[in-house]
C-alpha positions as CSV (number, residue, x, y, z in Angstrom):
1,M,97.1,113.5,71.0
2,E,98.2,114.4,74.5
3,L,98.9,111.0,76.1
4,S,99.3,110.2,79.8
5,V,100.5,106.7,80.7
6,V,99.6,105.5,84.3
7,V,102.0,102.8,85.3
8,S,101.0,100.7,88.4
9,T,103.8,98.9,90.3
10,L,104.1,96.8,93.4
11,N,107.5,95.3,94.3
12,D,108.6,94.7,90.8
13,R,111.4,97.3,90.6
14,E,113.5,95.7,87.9
15,Q,110.6,95.1,85.6
16,L,109.4,98.6,86.2
17,L,112.7,100.0,85.0
18,S,112.4,98.0,81.8
19,C,108.8,99.3,81.4
20,L,109.9,103.0,81.8
21,D,112.9,102.5,79.5
22,A,110.5,101.2,76.8
23,L,108.1,104.1,77.3
24,S,111.0,106.6,76.9
25,A,112.2,104.9,73.8
26,E,108.8,104.3,72.1
27,T,106.8,107.4,72.9
28,P,107.3,111.1,72.3
29,A,109.0,113.2,74.9
30,T,105.7,115.0,75.4
31,T,104.1,111.8,76.8
32,E,103.2,112.3,80.5
33,I,104.4,109.4,82.7
34,V,102.6,108.8,86.0
35,V,103.9,106.0,88.2
36,V,101.7,104.8,91.0
37,N,103.7,102.8,93.6
38,G,102.6,100.8,96.5
39,P,102.9,99.8,98.9
40,S,106.3,98.5,97.7
41,S,109.2,97.6,99.9
42,D,111.9,97.0,97.3
43,G,113.3,100.6,96.9
44,T,111.0,101.5,94.0
45,T,110.5,105.0,95.3
46,G,114.2,105.9,95.2
47,V,114.9,104.6,91.7
48,V,111.8,106.3,90.3
49,R,112.6,109.6,91.8
50,E,116.0,109.5,90.2
51,R,114.5,109.3,86.7
52,S,113.9,112.4,84.7
53,D,111.4,110.8,82.4
54,V,108.8,110.2,85.2
55,D,106.6,113.3,85.6
56,V,104.6,112.2,88.7
57,L,105.2,109.5,91.3
58,V,102.2,108.7,93.5
59,E,102.6,106.6,96.6
60,I,99.6,104.7,97.9
61,S,99.0,102.4,100.8
62,E,96.5,100.0,99.3
63,R,97.2,96.8,97.3
64,N,94.1,97.3,95.1
65,P,94.8,97.8,91.4
66,N,91.7,99.8,90.9
67,V,92.8,102.3,93.7
68,S,96.1,102.5,91.9
69,R,94.5,103.3,88.5
70,N,92.2,105.9,90.0
71,A,95.1,107.5,91.9
72,G,97.0,107.7,88.6
73,F,94.1,109.1,86.7
74,E,93.6,111.8,89.3
75,E,97.1,113.1,88.5
76,A,97.1,112.5,84.7
77,T,96.3,115.5,82.5
78,G,96.3,114.0,79.0
79,D,93.2,113.8,76.8
80,V,94.1,110.1,76.3
81,V,95.0,108.1,79.4
82,A,96.6,104.7,79.1
83,F,97.1,102.1,81.9
84,L,100.0,99.8,81.9
85,D,101.2,97.4,84.6
86,G,104.8,97.9,85.6
87,E,105.8,94.4,84.7
88,Y,105.2,94.9,81.0
89,A,107.2,96.9,78.4
90,I,105.6,98.3,75.3
91,E,106.8,97.1,71.9
92,P,107.6,99.2,68.9
93,G,104.3,100.3,67.3
94,W,102.4,100.6,70.6
95,Y,102.2,104.4,70.5
96,E,101.3,104.5,66.8
97,A,98.5,102.0,67.5
98,V,97.0,104.2,70.2
99,E,97.4,107.3,68.1
100,R,95.8,105.7,65.0
101,A,92.8,104.4,67.1
102,V,92.3,107.7,68.8
103,G,92.5,109.4,65.4
104,N,89.6,107.1,64.3
105,D,87.6,108.3,67.3
106,A,88.1,105.2,69.4
107,D,86.6,105.4,72.9
108,V,88.8,102.6,74.3
109,V,91.7,100.8,72.6
110,T,93.5,97.7,73.9
111,G,96.0,95.1,72.6
112,P,97.7,91.8,73.4
113,I,100.2,91.0,76.1
114,K,103.1,88.7,75.4
115,E,104.2,86.7,78.4
116,A,107.8,85.6,79.0
117,D,106.9,81.9,78.4
118,G,105.8,82.7,74.8
119,T,102.1,82.8,75.3
120,T,100.0,85.7,74.3
121,S,97.1,86.8,76.6
122,G,94.1,88.9,75.6
123,G,92.2,88.7,72.4
124,E,89.3,90.3,70.7
125,T,86.5,88.8,72.8
126,T,82.9,89.9,73.0
127,R,80.1,88.2,74.9
128,T,76.4,89.1,75.3
129,V,75.0,89.5,78.8
130,A,71.3,90.3,79.3
131,G,71.2,91.6,75.8
132,R,74.2,93.8,76.1
133,S,77.3,93.2,74.0
134,V,80.4,93.5,76.2
135,A,83.9,93.7,74.7
136,A,86.7,92.6,77.1
137,F,89.9,94.4,77.6
138,D,93.0,93.9,79.8
139,G,93.5,96.6,82.4
140,D,97.3,96.1,82.2
141,N,97.4,97.4,78.6
142,V,94.6,99.7,77.7
143,A,94.0,103.4,76.7
144,F,90.9,105.5,77.2
145,D,89.6,108.7,75.8
146,R,89.6,110.9,78.9
147,T,85.9,111.7,78.5
148,V,85.1,108.0,78.8
149,L,86.9,107.6,82.2
150,E,85.1,110.7,83.4
151,A,81.8,109.3,82.4
152,L,82.6,106.0,84.2
153,D,83.9,107.9,87.2
154,G,87.0,105.7,87.0
155,F,87.2,102.2,88.3
156,D,85.1,100.6,91.0
157,E,87.4,100.3,94.1
158,Y,85.1,97.8,95.8
159,L,86.7,95.2,93.6
160,E,90.2,93.9,94.4
161,A,90.1,91.4,91.5
162,D,88.7,91.6,87.9
163,G,88.1,95.3,88.1
164,T,88.5,95.8,84.4
165,R,85.9,93.2,83.6
166,D,83.4,95.3,85.6
167,C,84.7,98.4,83.7
168,A,84.0,96.6,80.4
169,H,80.4,96.0,81.4
170,R,80.0,99.7,82.3
171,V,81.7,100.9,79.1
172,A,79.2,98.9,77.1
173,G,76.3,100.1,79.3
174,L,77.2,103.7,78.5
175,G,77.4,103.0,74.7
176,F,81.1,103.3,74.3
177,E,83.1,100.9,72.0
178,V,86.3,99.0,72.5
179,T,88.8,98.8,69.7
180,W,91.2,95.9,69.4
181,S,94.7,96.6,67.9
182,T,97.1,93.7,67.3
183,T,100.0,96.2,67.3
184,M,99.3,97.8,70.6
185,T,101.5,95.1,72.2
186,A,103.1,94.9,75.7
187,R,105.5,92.2,76.7
188,S,106.9,90.6,79.9
189,D,110.6,89.7,79.8
190,V,110.6,87.9,83.1
191,G,108.8,84.6,83.8
192,A,107.4,83.3,87.0
193,D,110.1,81.7,89.1
194,G,107.9,79.8,91.5
195,G,105.2,78.1,89.3
196,Q,101.7,79.3,89.0
197,T,99.9,80.9,91.9
198,D,96.8,79.0,93.1
199,P,93.7,81.0,92.1
200,D,91.8,82.9,94.8
201,W,88.4,81.4,94.2
202,G,86.7,83.5,96.9
203,A,87.9,86.8,95.3
204,T,87.0,85.6,91.8
205,Y,83.4,84.7,92.7
206,R,82.9,87.8,94.8
207,A,83.9,89.9,91.9
208,L,81.8,87.9,89.4
209,S,78.6,88.0,91.4
210,Y,79.1,91.6,92.4
211,R,79.6,93.0,88.9
212,L,76.7,91.0,87.4
213,A,74.3,92.0,90.2
214,K,75.5,95.6,90.1
215,N,75.3,96.0,86.3
216,Y,72.2,93.9,85.6
217,G,70.2,93.6,88.8
218,P,69.0,90.5,90.7
219,R,67.7,88.7,87.6
220,P,67.8,85.0,86.8
221,T,70.5,85.5,84.2
222,V,72.9,86.7,86.9
223,L,72.3,83.7,89.1
224,A,72.5,81.3,86.2
225,R,75.8,82.6,85.0
226,T,77.3,82.5,88.5
227,V,76.0,79.0,89.3
228,G,77.0,77.7,85.9
229,S,80.6,79.0,86.3
230,A,80.8,77.5,89.7
231,V,79.7,74.1,88.5
232,R,82.2,74.1,85.6
233,D,85.0,75.1,88.0
234,G,83.9,72.5,90.5
235,V,83.9,69.7,87.9
236,A,87.4,70.8,86.8
237,G,88.4,70.6,90.5
238,V,87.1,67.0,90.7
239,R,89.3,66.1,87.7
240,E,92.3,67.5,89.5
241,I,91.5,65.3,92.5
242,V,91.3,62.3,90.3
243,T,94.7,63.1,88.7
244,G,96.3,63.8,92.1
245,D,96.7,67.5,91.5
246,A,94.3,68.5,94.2
247,T,93.0,67.1,97.5
248,P,89.3,66.6,98.5
249,T,89.9,68.8,101.5
250,G,91.2,71.6,99.4
251,W,88.4,71.2,96.9
252,L,85.8,71.4,99.7
253,S,87.5,74.5,101.2
254,D,87.5,76.2,97.8
255,G,83.8,75.4,97.4
256,V,82.9,77.0,100.8
257,D,84.9,80.1,99.7
258,V,83.0,80.2,96.4
259,V,79.6,80.0,98.0
260,T,80.3,82.4,100.8
261,N,81.9,85.1,98.6
262,A,79.4,84.7,95.7
263,G,76.6,85.4,98.2
264,G,78.4,88.3,99.7
265,G,79.3,89.7,96.2
266,F,75.7,89.4,95.1
267,R,74.4,91.2,98.1
268,D,76.9,94.0,97.8
269,G,76.3,94.2,94.0
270,V,72.5,94.8,94.5
271,R,73.3,97.4,97.2
272,A,75.7,99.1,94.8
273,R,73.2,99.1,92.0
274,Y,70.7,101.1,94.1
275,A,73.4,103.3,95.6
276,D,74.2,104.5,92.1
277,R,71.2,104.4,89.9
278,S,72.9,106.2,87.1
279,S,74.0,104.3,84.0
280,R,77.7,104.5,85.1
281,R,77.0,102.1,88.1
282,N,79.9,103.2,90.2
283,P,79.2,104.0,93.8
284,N,82.9,103.4,94.7
285,G,84.5,105.4,92.0
286,L,87.0,108.3,91.5
287,S,84.8,111.0,92.9
288,V,83.9,109.3,96.2
289,R,87.3,109.9,97.9
290,H,90.5,111.9,97.5
291,D,92.7,110.3,100.1
292,R,94.3,107.6,97.9
293,A,97.7,109.2,97.7
294,V,100.0,109.0,100.7
295,R,102.5,111.2,99.0
296,V,102.9,112.8,95.5
297,Y,106.2,113.8,93.9
298,D,105.3,116.1,91.0
299,R,108.1,117.5,88.9
300,R,105.9,119.1,86.2
């Protein structure tokens, strides 16, 4: 197995160093490490360039994780390409889990992420949408056979949130399968120091309606799923108002964002569906542009 690991980072220098240390300790020296940075302002570039275990450093100017993943994939040369967020460090057994899955002809393999607070995110989750069985995976800890990424044309850069959910739908649409491995584990050693960030409901619902409309077309199922999800989140918001955790003004503002962005996402999703009528459904993918990198430091 020729493995490339694409590590995306944005202003998390100390965690990135832990991530790279773990990769050096737990993967063979032949593993290709590609770090995609940006746009960071914490000195990440300098510390990464000083490391001999990083093969390529790619500087980008956009804060879109899908742009970061595509920029890294452009530089990766392995026949298996893994994506890891810079705030996570792989645990012992991670490499062996990938190698074992690839040896069993896995198309995509993913595993759990242990957060610093002790919780474990991810899980073997499959749902059926319009008759299609879609297996979820976390884009912060996943590995692809290179041919799968090429067939998908990478990630859809229209999406700034939930890009890997869209990718999961397209993986299923092309007939590829996702393998879940409990030993392909990544962990975070640093907890949040400022509480939980309020969800960006507008971005969430734009992504939801876009990926459903793009992958399945303007059918009743798409509208029903979007509306049903909005209703459930709205009811949850009402409960927070009752308990004093939210205000009516904030709830109303979130509702306007949901409606506006869901409509915009649905419109853009339908346009995207007809812009790329192939089964990969990716009019904003890897092949569309080649100006993602501001600068590339390649020591190979």
